[in-house]
VOGUKOL-666584 format. One line per 5 residues: their letters; for each residue x, y, z of C-alpha. Coordinates in steps of 0.05 Angstrom, whole numbers, plus 5000, padded with zeros to 4 digits. Layout:
# residues N
A = X/Y/Z; ...
This chain:
# residues 530
MTPGA = 6785/8319/3870; 6783/8380/3813; 6734/8429/3807; 6701/8397/3742; 6694/8332/3785
ADQVA = 6662/8363/3843; 6616/8399/3791; 6607/8328/3763; 6596/8302/3826; 6544/8349/3850
TGNPA = 6497/8341/3789; 6495/8263/3783; 6459/8240/3728; 6400/8297/3717; 6350/8243/3684
INIGV = 6352/8202/3755; 6340/8270/3785; 6289/8298/3752; 6255/8221/3748; 6247/8207/3815
FVLFA = 6224/8277/3835; 6164/8272/3772; 6150/8202/3813; 6145/8234/3868; 6102/8288/3856
AITLY = 6052/8249/3822; 6050/8203/3881; 6031/8261/3920; 5981/8285/3871; 5950/8234/3864
VVYRV = 5940/8223/3948; 5908/8301/3951; 5863/8283/3898; 5837/8231/3938; 5832/8257/4000
SSGNK = 5801/8316/3973; 5728/8294/3971; 5689/8336/4030; 5725/8404/4026; 5666/8446/4020
TTDDY = 5663/8476/4096; 5711/8521/4127; 5725/8471/4175; 5735/8420/4128; 5788/8464/4080
YAAGS = 5821/8507/4134; 5830/8448/4184; 5814/8377/4158; 5745/8371/4199; 5806/8365/4261
AFTGA = 5815/8294/4250; 5883/8280/4250; 5909/8239/4308; 5969/8274/4350; 6021/8232/4317
QNGIA = 5993/8242/4247; 6001/8319/4258; 6067/8319/4299; 6097/8284/4233; 6064/8334/4194
LSGDF = 6088/8395/4231; 6160/8365/4230; 6144/8361/4152; 6111/8435/4149; 6174/8462/4191
LSAAS = 6234/8422/4164; 6244/8455/4096; 6307/8451/4048; 6358/8499/4088; 6339/8439/4144
FLGIA = 6367/8383/4095; 6425/8419/4055; 6440/8484/4090; 6452/8462/4168; 6491/8391/4132
GGIAV = 6528/8438/4095; 6542/8490/4149; 6570/8425/4196; 6612/8409/4135; 6655/8468/4133
HGYDG = 6636/8499/4200; 6635/8449/4242; 6604/8456/4310; 6576/8518/4293; 6536/8496/4240
FVYSV = 6500/8453/4292; 6472/8510/4331; 6413/8523/4288; 6393/8457/4289; 6398/8460/4372
GWVVA = 6351/8524/4361; 6303/8501/4329; 6293/8439/4369; 6292/8473/4435; 6242/8529/4403
WLVGL = 6190/8464/4399; 6181/8474/4482; 6151/8535/4478; 6101/8510/4432; 6095/8457/4473
LLISE = 6095/8492/4552; 6068/8556/4528; 6020/8562/4459; 5994/8489/4436; 5941/8470/4476
MLRNT = 5913/8543/4496; 5915/8562/4431; 5874/8501/4400; 5825/8513/4453; 5813/8579/4449
GRFTM = 5809/8596/4363; 5791/8560/4310; 5824/8562/4247; 5880/8626/4260; 5915/8664/4290
GDVVA = 5866/8721/4286; 5817/8681/4323; 5862/8674/4389; 5881/8759/4384; 5819/8784/4372
YRMRQ = 5775/8739/4411; 5772/8784/4467; 5787/8846/4428; 5745/8895/4378; 5748/8840/4321
RPVRA = 5768/8891/4256; 5822/8925/4279; 5856/8865/4305; 5846/8817/4248; 5865/8864/4205
AAANS = 5935/8871/4242; 5937/8789/4250; 5924/8778/4174; 5971/8835/4164; 6026/8796/4194
TLVIS = 6008/8735/4178; 6010/8752/4091; 6079/8791/4107; 6110/8727/4150; 6084/8680/4106
FFYML = 6106/8721/4046; 6174/8728/4065; 6185/8654/4085; 6157/8630/4020; 6201/8672/3976
AQMAG = 6266/8647/4012; 6231/8570/3995; 6208/8587/3927; 6275/8619/3913; 6312/8563/3944
AGGLV = 6278/8527/3891; 6330/8558/3841; 6389/8540/3873; 6373/8469/3879; 6369/8470/3803
ALLLN = 6430/8488/3787; 6452/8442/3847; 6421/8372/3834; 6396/8384/3758; 6447/8424/3726
ITDRA = 6410/8476/3700; 6451/8536/3703; 6417/8587/3665; 6354/8636/3697; 6315/8623/3640
GQSIV = 6321/8542/3660; 6314/8559/3734; 6255/8608/3725; 6221/8549/3696; 6225/8503/3753
IAVVG = 6209/8550/3806; 6149/8556/3764; 6132/8483/3767; 6141/8481/3839; 6089/8539/3850
IIMIF = 6038/8506/3801; 6037/8442/3835; 6042/8472/3905; 5978/8516/3877; 5947/8450/3870
YVLVG = 5964/8424/3935; 5921/8468/3973; 5875/8493/3920; 5853/8416/3907; 5871/8387/3970
GMKGT = 5868/8439/4030; 5883/8421/4102; 5880/8347/4089; 5913/8337/4020; 5964/8387/4053
TWVQI = 5979/8346/4114; 5980/8286/4083; 6042/8311/4026; 6076/8344/4093; 6070/8273/4125
IKAVL = 6101/8239/4068; 6152/8289/4057; 6172/8285/4131; 6172/8203/4129; 6212/8203/4058
LLLCV = 6269/8261/4089; 6273/8224/4153; 6284/8156/4121; 6334/8183/4070; 6383/8220/4131
TLISV = 6373/8156/4176; 6403/8112/4117; 6453/8149/4099; 6472/8160/4177; 6478/8087/4188
FMLGK = 6513/8079/4126; 6568/8132/4148; 6557/8101/4219; 6574/8035/4198; 6634/8049/4150
FGFNF = 6673/8072/4204; 6652/8016/4247; 6593/8056/4286; 6651/8105/4325; 6631/8172/4316
SAILE = 6690/8192/4337; 6728/8160/4280; 6688/8205/4236; 6711/8270/4267; 6781/8247/4266
RATEH = 6774/8241/4200; 6729/8307/4186; 6784/8346/4218; 6836/8322/4172; 6802/8335/4114
NRLGE = 6772/8411/4131; 6816/8465/4131; 6791/8492/4189; 6825/8424/4221; 6801/8417/4292
RILSP = 6765/8483/4307; 6701/8442/4280; 6703/8410/4339; 6692/8472/4382; 6651/8535/4377
GAQYG = 6668/8597/4350; 6702/8582/4285; 6630/8615/4247; 6604/8667/4298; 6668/8674/4350
RNELD = 6677/8746/4319; 6600/8774/4342; 6575/8743/4407; 6512/8795/4400; 6497/8778/4335
FVSLA = 6501/8702/4350; 6444/8721/4412; 6405/8758/4368; 6404/8703/4323; 6391/8654/4371
LALVL = 6330/8690/4404; 6288/8687/4330; 6313/8615/4329; 6277/8593/4385; 6217/8646/4399
GICSL = 6203/8652/4318; 6192/8578/4300; 6125/8571/4344; 6096/8647/4324; 6098/8625/4245
PHVLM = 6030/8626/4228; 6031/8561/4187; 6057/8522/4250; 6013/8555/4291; 5955/8536/4246
RFYTV = 5966/8459/4247; 5942/8458/4323; 5875/8472/4294; 5874/8400/4257; 5874/8356/4320
PNAKQ = 5803/8334/4351; 5822/8369/4429; 5882/8405/4465; 5915/8342/4486; 5915/8316/4409
ARRSV = 5953/8379/4409; 6001/8375/4460; 6015/8297/4428; 6029/8343/4362; 6087/8370/4394
VWAIW = 6118/8320/4423; 6125/8277/4362; 6145/8333/4333; 6205/8348/4373; 6226/8275/4376
TMVVF = 6220/8274/4305; 6266/8334/4290; 6310/8304/4352; 6325/8243/4293; 6331/8280/4248
YLCTL = 6378/8332/4262; 6425/8283/4310; 6430/8255/4232; 6450/8321/4204; 6516/8325/4252
VVGYG = 6533/8251/4223; 6515/8267/4140; 6554/8336/4156; 6618/8316/4193; 6602/8248/4149
ATALV = 6612/8302/4084; 6673/8334/4109; 6705/8262/4125; 6694/8222/4059; 6682/8290/4015
GSDVI = 6725/8354/4038; 6714/8425/4058; 6745/8449/3997; 6710/8399/3950; 6645/8423/3982
LRAPG = 6658/8498/3974; 6683/8491/3906; 6618/8455/3878; 6555/8481/3846; 6516/8510/3904
GENSA = 6581/8514/3960; 6559/8483/4031; 6495/8462/4002; 6525/8410/3969; 6546/8365/4024
APLLA = 6483/8323/4032; 6485/8309/3950; 6562/8298/3949; 6561/8259/4003; 6494/8214/3970
FRIGG = 6538/8212/3904; 6604/8183/3942; 6566/8127/3980; 6508/8104/3936; 6524/8139/3864
AVLLG = 6465/8169/3821; 6417/8136/3845; 6413/8162/3922; 6430/8228/3883; 6370/8233/3845
VVSAV = 6333/8211/3918; 6361/8258/3955; 6350/8313/3904; 6278/8281/3904; 6264/8291/3985
AFATI = 6299/8364/3972; 6253/8385/3927; 6190/8355/3959; 6209/8405/4022; 6203/8461/3985
LAVVA = 6126/8442/3959; 6109/8408/4029; 6132/8482/4065; 6106/8524/4012; 6032/8494/4006
GLTLA = 6037/8505/4079; 6058/8575/4077; 6001/8585/4034; 5945/8553/4056; 5960/8599/4118
ASASF = 5963/8658/4086; 5900/8648/4052; 5866/8632/4102; 5884/8688/4146; 5857/8733/4092
AHDVY = 5792/8699/4072; 5772/8682/4150; 5791/8735/4187; 5791/8792/4123; 5728/8771/4087
ANIIK = 5681/8726/4135; 5694/8776/4199; 5715/8844/4177; 5689/8850/4100; 5615/8801/4118
RGKAE = 5621/8816/4198; 5616/8746/4215; 5565/8722/4163; 5590/8696/4103; 5576/8639/4075
PRREV = 5616/8580/4081; 5621/8568/4009; 5640/8632/3996; 5687/8636/4049; 5726/8576/4014
RVARI = 5716/8597/3943; 5757/8666/3975; 5809/8619/4001; 5818/8590/3941; 5822/8644/3905
TAVTI = 5874/8679/3947; 5921/8618/3950; 5932/8624/3869; 5940/8698/3885; 5992/8688/3934
GLLAI = 6018/8631/3898; 6027/8671/3826; 6063/8731/3867; 6111/8675/3899; 6137/8643/3835
VGGIL = 6148/8719/3811; 6188/8728/3871; 6221/8670/3881; 6246/8689/3801; 6258/8755/3824
ANGQN = 6294/8731/3887; 6333/8664/3852; 6405/8674/3870; 6398/8729/3921; 6415/8708/4000
VAFLV = 6366/8662/4020; 6390/8647/4096; 6373/8726/4100; 6297/8717/4072; 6284/8656/4122
ALALA = 6326/8686/4192; 6273/8755/4159; 6220/8714/4164; 6230/8681/4234; 6254/8750/4265
LAASA = 6187/8775/4239; 6140/8724/4270; 6170/8730/4337; 6168/8808/4341; 6096/8805/4318
NLSTI = 6061/8749/4340; 6091/8725/4399; 6091/8770/4443; 6015/8781/4416; 5995/8717/4428
LYSLF = 6029/8711/4495; 5992/8766/4531; 5925/8751/4498; 5931/8687/4529; 5967/8703/4601
WKRFN = 5937/8782/4612; 5879/8795/4638; 5897/8882/4626; 5920/8868/4559; 5864/8902/4511
TAGTL = 5858/8924/4436; 5903/8985/4443; 5963/8942/4464; 5951/8870/4420; 5952/8932/4356
ASIYG = 6015/8961/4383; 6050/8898/4405; 6029/8863/4327; 6062/8940/4289; 6117/8957/4332
GLGSC = 6140/8888/4333; 6133/8880/4257; 6148/8958/4236; 6213/8957/4278; 6225/8892/4251
LLLIV = 6235/8909/4173; 6263/8982/4191; 6325/8946/4225; 6330/8890/4173; 6330/8948/4129
LSPVM = 6383/8989/4158; 6431/8922/4176; 6489/8901/4138; 6448/8846/4112; 6413/8899/4063
SGNRN = 6478/8942/4047; 6553/8962/4065; 6590/8897/4045; 6603/8856/3991; 6559/8801/4018
AIFPD = 6490/8853/4022; 6436/8841/3977; 6457/8908/3955; 6523/8901/3956; 6548/8974/3913
LDFAV = 6499/9019/3966; 6513/9034/4044; 6462/9053/4092; 6478/9004/4144; 6465/9039/4202
FPLSN = 6443/8978/4254; 6506/8942/4271; 6469/8866/4275; 6445/8830/4222; 6392/8801/4253
PGIVS = 6343/8850/4293; 6311/8796/4347; 6352/8820/4395; 6318/8890/4392; 6254/8877/4354
IPFSF = 6234/8824/4409; 6236/8861/4465; 6214/8924/4438; 6140/8892/4412; 6127/8865/4490
LCGFV = 6155/8940/4520; 6102/8973/4453; 6039/8918/4477; 6054/8936/4550; 6060/9003/4548
ATFLG = 6003/9009/4498; 5950/8973/4547; 5956/9018/4601; 5950/9082/4556; 5892/9053/4523
RRGED = 5817/9057/4541; 5797/8995/4584; 5740/8989/4545; 5739/8899/4526; 5687/8864/4555
PGKQA = 5707/8825/4626; 5652/8773/4618; 5692/8748/4543; 5759/8759/4581; 5740/8709/4638
EMEVR = 5695/8656/4577; 5761/8657/4539; 5805/8641/4606; 5762/8583/4628; 5769/8564/4548
ALTGI = 5839/8567/4546; 5847/8530/4606; 5793/8471/4605; 5782/8465/4539; 5703/8477/4560
GTNLR = 5662/8510/4495; 5726/8492/4447; 5674/8451/4400; 5609/8507/4409; 5640/8557/4352
């Protein structure tokens, strides 16, 4: 197949792609409008009245996390690099066990709307809530930036809009729809969008996987054998080392960020408050785990299937490179209509994930900063919701501008940065707050700012920013940190900062409050008396 043919295949029929996406957007906008009544109190707007079941919230959790990178990026990584591309899937599935075993129930029992509720429960409220809000805003912005920038790449790949002006318009449209989801629907509307998107995504990858298996007589080994024949790496795609064999330490650092970062993301943590009790929070994680197990097993079939039917050379030559594997396979087996469905699902992932991020960031500012720092816990619920909506519009507009500026940049770097930041700033603080009686305000501030600051500094000084042709600034060279992902340094450093500062700081915290938090976290007594 010639490069021109590859370009044609990747594009398919832009009219069908746009039509399917517009249909999805119209349906979800209608759903958001229908369920938006009653978003007047903070409990309704931030947590949907805690009315979702564990099954519903679990599917929404998977929809909140599974982004375009999961759908297009992992399938493409497997198609081109084989086994090493699947490592991301394993890391992200294992990551949910951290949430299931250590975080979900106790977080639901202790907090109300945001991570700040938990880490500030027995500490001095104002400085700790400010630190939690700063962490949430920084992490959410970088994760959101990656999704919005990814929208530009998807436009080039699926709609054949190659000029930056056209891509910028589509990024703006995606941002405006996302702002509407959050502004009108709040957590309830956003949750239903994520449920719809997760179901569509699962149906899409499952149907493609079943078709691929059926084409090869439901013999996965036959797919692997054909894949080795059509991949430039040959049989190396069946064993580890094709992509990460040169720098094992960097791979370990990336794995730490993947496993420890997911359940430290603010928009993921916030979802635990949309269920009525800790039992349903635990069920949410179980449902999310099984949903993602099915999804990532399907991406294994889709990735190797794309190599088997399309070939790695054609995939790399097509617009979008590795990210074109799933669309190329969809076009090969189902023509323009199936490609249109794939394009709609890919855009849906961006809309749902960005909506969740915007809601988490706006809730953190309105609840932690406005209500508890500025108003000292005496804010009127209606005014707090109004501040959250204004913040959502502001963050959405900033995300649109940032996405346009970051269009064409290394999106994978931005995602890895958000995960490393979340693991470095949030994980140690949450675990110390829940499990260590001696932990105090000084330790809380040190773990948040120490992890956040060290991670940002090491990213700036890493090869991802400068020193090679794939860097963000390829013409500069100020890289002194050898690893592309700082997780192996910044995550332990945040734990160390919290530990040392706790013993250096004054005790000063209320022992009664600490005992109350311990009882509530373990038993749930008093959870609904907030």
